[in-house]
N, C-alpha and C positions, 0 to 999 in steps of 0.2 A: 404259218409255223413259227413257234417261238424258239429263237436260238438257245435260250437257257435250258430247253428241254433235250438238247443234243448232247448226248454222252461223249466223252473224250474218246478219240480214236487212238490206236497204237500203231507204231512203226517200229520193228525190230524189238518188240517187247517194251518199248518206252511210251509211257502214256503221254500224249500230246494234247494240251487243252487249247493251243492256239488255232481256234477255228473262226471262221466268218462265214456268213450265209447271205446270198442274194436271191431274191425271187424274180423269175423271169416268166413271161408269157410263152407258151409253147405247147408241143403236143407229145411230150415224152410218155413213154408206156410202161417203163420199168426201171428199177435201180441199175446204174451202170457206173464203172469206174474208167476214167480216161483222163490222161494229162495231168495226174495228181489231183483230180477233182472227183467228188462223188456227186452223181446226178441222181436225184430221187424224184419220182413222180408223186405229186401230192393231190389228194382228192379235192374236188371243187364242191362248191355249194350245190351244183346240179347232180352230184352223185357220181360223176365219172372221174377218172384219174388222168385225164389228158389235157386239162385246161391250164394247169400251173406246174411250172418245173422248178424245184428247189435246187440250187447249185451250192453245194457246201465245199469250201475250199479251206486248206490249211493256211492260217496266218503266218506272217513272217516274224520270227523271234528276234528280239534285240540281242545280238551276240557280238563280243569282241574279245580281244586277248591282250595281255600285258607282257611286256619283255623289258629288260634292262641291259644297259651297256656294260655292266660289270660291277665288281666290288668297289668299295670306297675305302681307300687307305688314308689315314690322316695321322699327324702327330698331335700330341696333347697341346691344346691352344690353337689348333689348326682347322681346316675345312676342307671338304672334298665334294665332288658331285658325280652323279650317274644319270645318263639320259633314260628316261622312261617312255617307251613306245606303246601307243594304243592302236591296235590294228583292227579294222572293221571286219566282222565276219558276215553279219546279216542285219537287216533292220536299220534302226536309227537310234542306237543307244546313247545315253549321256553318261558321264562318269567324272567324278570328283575323287582325287587321289588323297590317301592318307598314309602315314608310316607309323609302324608299332615295332617294339622291341628296342627302342633306343636306350642306351645306359644312362645313368644319372649323370647330368652335366652336358648332354648332347641334345640339341635341337635340329629339327628338320623343317625345310620349307620347299615349296614347289613353285616354279614359274610355269604359267600356263596349266596349272593343275586340273582346272575344269574344263579342258578342251574335250570336243567330241571327236571320236575316232573317224578318219585316220588322223593322228597327230602325235607330237612328242612334247614331253615336259621335262624339265630339269630339276632333279632332286638334289638339293644342297644340304649336307649335314656339317654343322658347326660343333666342334668338340672343345669344351673348356680345358684349361690346364689341369683340372682336377679329375677329369675322366680316367677311370682305371684302364690301364693297358690291357688288350685282349681282342678277341674276335666275337662279333655280335651278329646273329641273324636278324636282319630287318625285313619285315614283311611290308610290301607295298600293296594296298588294297584299293580297288575301285568299285563302283556301284555293281550290285549284282553278285557280290562275292568273288570277283575275279582278283587274283593275286599274282604277284611276282616276288621272288625272294633274292636278296643280295647280302653281302656280309660287310659289315663295317668293321674294319681293322685299325685299332688305335695303338700307335707306337709311342714309346717314351720320347718327351720332349728333350731335344738336344739343348744343353746350356748355351746361353748367349756368348759366343766368342767370335772373335773377328781379328783381322790383321790390318795394319795401316801400312801403306807403301807410297813412296814418292819416286817418280821417274827420273828426277834429276838428284844428283849427289852434290850439287853445288849451287849456292844462291850468292850472287854477286850484287852488292848494294853500293850506291854512291851517296855520300853525305849531302843532304838537301836536293838529292835527285829524285826523279820520278819513282813511283811506287813499282814494286815488281811482284807479279803474282807467282805464287809457288802452289803447284797442283798436288793434291793429296787424295789418295783412293783408299776407301774402306771396303774390304771383303768379308762378308759374314760366313760363318761355318754353315754348311748344309744341314737343314733339319732344325735350326734355331729360329725363333720367332723374331722378326725384325724389331729393332728398338733405335731410338735416336742416339747418336753418337756425338759427343761434344769434343772437338779437337782443340787442344791448347798448344800453340806454337812456342818454341823456345825463344827467349830474348836475352842472350848472353851479356849484353850491355845496355845501360839506360837509354842510349841514344838510338836503339834498334826498336822499331814499333811494329806490332802485329796483334791482332785481336782474335780471341777464340771464334771458331765457326761450328756449325752443326751439320750433320750428314746423316740420313736415313737410308740405309740399304734397301733397294727395291728391285723390280723386274723379275727375270727368271733365275732360278738357282744356278750358280751361287749368287746370292744377292750382293750388289755392289752400289756404290755411290761415289762421285768425285766431287771435290770442292776446291776452290782456290782460296789461299791465304795471302792477303795483301801485306807485303813487308816494305818498310821504308826506314831510312836512316836520317837523322838530323846531325847538327854539329856535335862533335864530340870525338871520341877515340876512333881510330882506325885499327884494323887488325883482322886477323884470321882466326875463326872459331870452329874447330872441328868436333866431330861426334855430337852434333846436335840432334836431339830427338823430339818429335812430336808426340805427345801423349793423349790418350783418349779416355773418355769416361762414358759408361761404367767400365769396370775391370782394370783400370790402369794400363791398358795396352799401350805399347810404345811403337813407333814406326821405325823405318830403317834410317840409319845415321846419315847425315849430310853435313856440309861445311858452309858456313856464312863468311863471306869476305866483305869488309867495309873499306872502301877507298876514300 
């Protein structure tokens, strides 16, 4: 019997062409249905129908589903992620993921995007600073036309602003004495994109020495960074200098005032 001559069978009105057939020796006498298999007696070359039994069984389709862990919210110039889960239903499907519906200026990438179910993949979307604010439906597609949909929500980028603070309001120096470290903390406004901040220390007299330092806020919001400025004093004037301010670039932000005393 040629399997190509077998017509598709239907279940609940749906045509199913996933059929396989094996030929077994036996003594079947009629067509029979049992255990999701169709048993058919096949005529032999001797003219009877008891020598060969054809067993027709439905094949196992390669099926899976896609789900996501939720919408992605980003600010202009930022990025966000969602976990895509491939869940096996039957068979041994393969699937490579792709994303459509991205706005101009946004790109998508997958980690483990070609894994076979059951498995997970991380979708990351990067939005440039020029992406228009709004909500965009993003369709994640796998092999076989399987899809899951999430929304990319783009919010306006917050201008880069920050504060400068120092835990001490007094810096005491001794002429020709050891250097003294002065700690400064930069805290960035939530929603802004981190940038390098250059801190310029005040030097009210020529015999007071300190050099600019840089600091890049990082970590979890609100982003912060802390640095130390090394101060020293050489021979020269003694005195007390109040209302000293560390300035930052960009934006010309200034820190909390402090006093320098040189003995």
